[in-house]
KOLBAKE-791334 format. One line per 10 residues: for each residue z, y, x of C-alpha. Coordinates in steps of 0.001 Angstrom, whole numbers, plus 500000, padded with zeros to 6 digits. Last residue first. Layout:
Z,Y,X; ... $
//
This chain:
834427,484533,241880; 837267,482038,241540; 835950,480918,238174; 832503,480152,239695; 834149,478112,242453; 835966,476091,239832; 832693,475599,237924; 830908,474136,240945; 833832,471808,241785; 833984,470585,238183 $
830268,469898,238347; 830977,467615,241292; 833664,465793,239314; 831300,465285,236391; 828490,464164,238697; 830650,461498,240388; 832006,460367,237066; 828476,459904,235708; 827490,458161,238943; 830076,455509,238197 $
832915,453720,239971; 836125,451917,238928; 834091,449422,236876; 832682,448172,240195; 835931,446362,240943; 835923,444225,237792; 832471,442796,238611; 833678,442164,242156; 836826,440379,241021; 834712,438004,238890 $
832333,437248,241773; 835225,436778,244192; 836811,434234,241804; 833545,432343,241511; 833147,432219,245312; 836759,431195,245731; 836323,428346,243259; 833111,427276,244906; 834695,426860,248365; 832213,425976,251105 $
830499,429348,251203; 833854,431153,251369; 835150,429226,254350; 831766,429674,256057; 831844,433467,255669; 835420,433758,256948; 834758,431492,259912; 831458,433154,260808; 833078,436589,260865; 836055,435317,262870 $
833722,433791,265472; 831561,436929,265495; 834564,439054,266430; 833989,442838,266463; 833429,442961,262734; 836899,441466,262070; 836658,439777,258679; 837409,440571,255043; 836983,438764,251749; 836110,441132,248922 $
837632,442088,245555; 841067,442989,246942; 840203,446652,247586; 836383,447076,247746; 836268,450874,248020; 839429,451537,250024; 839159,448305,252025; 835570,449376,252922; 836229,452968,254015; 836623,452367,257748 $
837184,448703,258735; 837904,445251,257463; 834301,444165,257691; 832986,442675,254456; 832372,439429,252603; 831035,440079,249108; 830538,437789,246125; 827395,438365,244020; 828002,439253,240363; 825095,441679,239767 $
827387,444702,240076; 829112,443150,243076; 825930,443394,245132; 825413,447031,244174; 829058,447709,245018; 828573,446207,248462; 825469,448364,249025; 827404,451540,248320; 829777,451123,251291; 831516,454516,251395 $
831419,456257,254776; 830810,452973,256483; 831734,452009,260089; 831615,448910,262277; 829345,447373,259684; 829293,443662,258821; 828569,443876,255047; 827666,440361,253967; 826438,439551,250457; 826937,435915,249535 $
825025,433152,247787; 822160,435599,247493; 819924,435511,244431; 821685,438358,242660; 821418,440784,245597; 817824,439788,246232; 816975,440100,242513; 818652,443482,242244; 816782,444772,245343; 813188,444182,244317 $
812820,447264,242101; 814246,449476,244852; 811474,448477,247275; 812800,446721,250325; 812163,448356,253712; 811610,445597,256238; 811316,442029,255032; 813323,440544,257941; 813983,436860,257263; 816137,434845,259640 $
815443,431160,259070; 812773,430855,261740; 815190,432737,264013; 817533,429761,264088; 817735,429406,267862; 818458,433142,267887; 816786,435002,270742; 814224,436725,268496; 816944,437858,266075; 819171,439213,268824 $
816133,440914,270423; 815224,442636,267170; 818752,444012,266937; 818840,445069,270595; 815670,447132,270200; 817547,450065,268642; 815218,453036,269190; 812428,450926,267708; 814093,451182,264295; 813554,448392,261772 $
813294,449315,258102; 815895,447648,255986; 816661,444146,254788; 818357,441334,256710; 817870,437983,254943; 819749,435055,256494; 818822,431501,255616; 821328,428778,255006; 821798,425178,256187; 825568,425105,256867 $
826344,423007,259955; 829700,424801,260525; 829358,425102,264301; 825595,425380,264658; 824390,427071,261447; 827421,429252,260731; 827675,429909,264496; 824141,431289,264680; 824864,433318,261543; 827833,434935,263298 $
825644,436005,266200; 823084,437361,263738; 825820,439329,261949; 827010,440754,265279; 823511,442108,265986; 823395,443459,262470; 826357,445608,263387; 825535,448508,261033; 826955,450890,263664; 824135,450005,266071 $
821282,451061,263834; 818848,449162,261659; 819378,451073,258426; 820819,448874,255702; 820627,445517,253995; 822553,442248,254117; 821891,438972,252322; 822998,435379,252909; 820682,432651,251705; 820334,429313,249924 $
816998,427905,251078; 813262,428640,250656; 813082,432395,250854; 809528,433423,251648; 810061,437079,250662; 807657,437147,247733; 808510,433611,246652; 812218,434271,246639; 811700,437534,244720; 809479,435912,242143 $
811972,433072,241553; 814849,435513,241083; 812851,437594,238661; 811961,434488,236630; 815585,433361,236602; 816500,436699,235009; 818675,439330,236728; 821822,440663,235063; 822774,444137,236232; 821776,446567,238919 $
819646,449085,237025; 822878,450937,236279; 822798,452134,239917; 826239,452238,241488; 828619,455149,241700; 829892,457401,244482; 833485,458440,245008; 834398,462107,244935; 837148,463059,247356; 838203,466693,247345 $
838431,469586,249770; 839425,473237,249762; 842001,473570,252533; 840755,471179,255205; 843341,469934,257673; 842975,470550,261412; 841737,468872,264570; 838173,469251,263263; 837218,465705,264285; 840406,464288,262825 $
839979,466304,259665; 836543,464830,259176; 837905,461323,259793; 840634,461685,257201; 838096,462957,254662; 835838,460000,255456; 838681,457566,254850; 839505,459235,251536; 835985,458476,250439; 832778,460286,249407 $
833809,463636,250871; 833332,466972,249093; 834117,470158,250966; 834583,473440,249041; 833860,477095,249729; 832309,475846,252965; 832748,477843,256160; 834983,475477,258061; 833117,472300,257022; 829683,473680,257769 $
830706,475257,261099; 832307,472017,262274; 829162,469997,261494; 826681,472541,262953; 828680,472731,266182; 829118,468964,266434; 825400,468289,265994; 824421,471006,268464; 826908,469875,271137; 825697,466283,270975 $
822072,467447,271064; 822782,469691,274034; 824510,466905,275916; 821221,464974,275695; 820468,461303,276159; 823200,459847,273982; 822669,462542,271352; 818995,461773,271070; 819583,457989,271167; 822060,458066,268240 $
825744,458824,268455; 828102,456232,266960; 831479,457968,266467; 829895,461412,266236; 826701,460749,264259; 828673,458220,262135; 831039,460828,260680; 830469,459844,257048; 829255,461137,253704; 830190,464776,253991 $
829149,466813,250948; 829001,470627,251386; 829585,473307,248808; 828246,476814,249412; 829016,480489,249013; 826381,482749,250669; 826244,483357,254445; 823706,480835,255777; 823128,481671,259447; 824487,478377,260804 $
822123,476405,258584; 824030,473542,256878; 823355,470062,258277; 826499,468436,256868; 824766,466647,254019; 824270,467388,250293; 824258,471134,250817; 825203,472533,247420; 824328,476232,247220; 826028,478711,244905 $
824460,481990,243788; 820870,481089,244631; 818522,484104,244533; 815314,482151,245112; 814266,484160,248190; 817696,483459,249732; 817071,479718,249686; 813737,480125,251429; 815210,482526,254021; 818069,480143,254803 $
815573,477332,255374; 813569,479287,257919; 816005,479606,260837; 818394,476661,261070; 816128,474224,259256; 813200,475344,261365; 815290,474529,264504; 815633,470919,263567; 818235,468597,262008; 816324,468152,258729 $
812611,468544,258108; 811349,471704,256417; 808698,471681,253696; 811002,473370,251149; 809115,472960,247856; 811112,474528,245032; 811732,472397,241961; 813329,474074,238958; 816020,472636,236707; 817246,474060,233395 $
814332,472678,231345; 814416,469235,232929; 812638,468525,236209; 809856,466006,236711; 810003,464633,240243; 806786,463105,241612; 805188,466124,243326; 808460,467652,244493; 809410,464451,246259; 806201,464448,248325 $
806395,468199,249059; 809979,468080,250432; 812590,469247,247939; 814811,472216,247240; 816178,471753,243705; 817061,475021,241955; 819531,474441,239149; 820468,476736,236248; 823936,476304,234771; 824823,475909,231103 $
822912,472753,230226; 825075,470416,232242; 825770,466810,231290; 822493,464896,231303; 820594,466818,233982; 823724,466672,236158; 823503,462839,235869; 819950,462585,237206; 820623,465160,239927; 823654,463202,241170 $
821720,459946,240972; 818839,461150,243134; 821039,462980,245607; 823306,459982,246132; 820340,457554,246367; 818840,459720,249147; 822137,459657,251024; 822358,455888,250706; 818751,455172,251806; 817320,458207,253532 $
813760,458593,252317; 812934,455633,250092; 816432,455895,248591; 815416,459131,246872; 815993,462815,247558; 816430,463749,251247; 815053,467260,250719; 817362,467626,247737; 819475,470545,249010; 820851,471682,245667 $
820808,475312,244564; 822992,476563,241752; 822194,479660,239637; 825245,480288,237485 $
//
């Protein structure tokens, strides 16, 4: 079977979690499937650096996502390469695509936390929702990355989805033991001079970095804990409130914002942190928490969306809407070595439930099931 994969968002450098999903899915499919032929539709920059295996072909599709070109030109490019089954790795499926396809839905953030374009324009809100509903209803199969996301998708649709399955993500095998030398280099590179808390993600409202800064202020003032806070991820000028919260903090000299963090530096930052904090109002999966647990770092997380499903009893939870509760939970953990050690052990056990190999195997099972039905 000739399978197309929408890999325009390939790599964490492009779209963080979604980019990592595509990269790891492709890597694992290369290992386990020699029967099917794969066409990877990539942007020029990804196509230049990716070396495909013998049953994978790269096709340059120089079309950005969420625009009119995607809706009009992308279908033509896919059609020209005679794809029998297309895997759209996000909900932005062209409305005029008529061949069988699988779609992966990672979260419903665009609808629960609309960005500036949707906030300003009713047309943008309508367009996003129309494309989303069309993709889910027309798909031969819908993959979601958590049971929570599946529930949210069905809530937006107002109906259950017939052909759907949950396929959990994995964590990068590069995230393992980190040497003392690597830790020292990372701390020097990012000017970390004290014990620190770590959090990383896109700088948007649903990530709740503003709330994390408020909690950090309390950790320093009320609990008198002399820590630094490292918030990784590229800042977004459309969300100036996060920068303002940091600038207004009386402890801003101890809030480190390194911007986008190269993948090779992440393991050391995860491992060097006293605690990884995931304060989001919503997560489709929560991959960053697994990456932290993989190197043995305890996790404190928001009790919301998919996080209790993915982290189970391995994390300590707080109310993301209450900075006082967040600071209390974090501080109680930081001052209790036995709980920190226990959380580290539980985290390492938790990540064993997830792997990219399993994710790819289950995805391949979906492809083959559709092939049998044809």
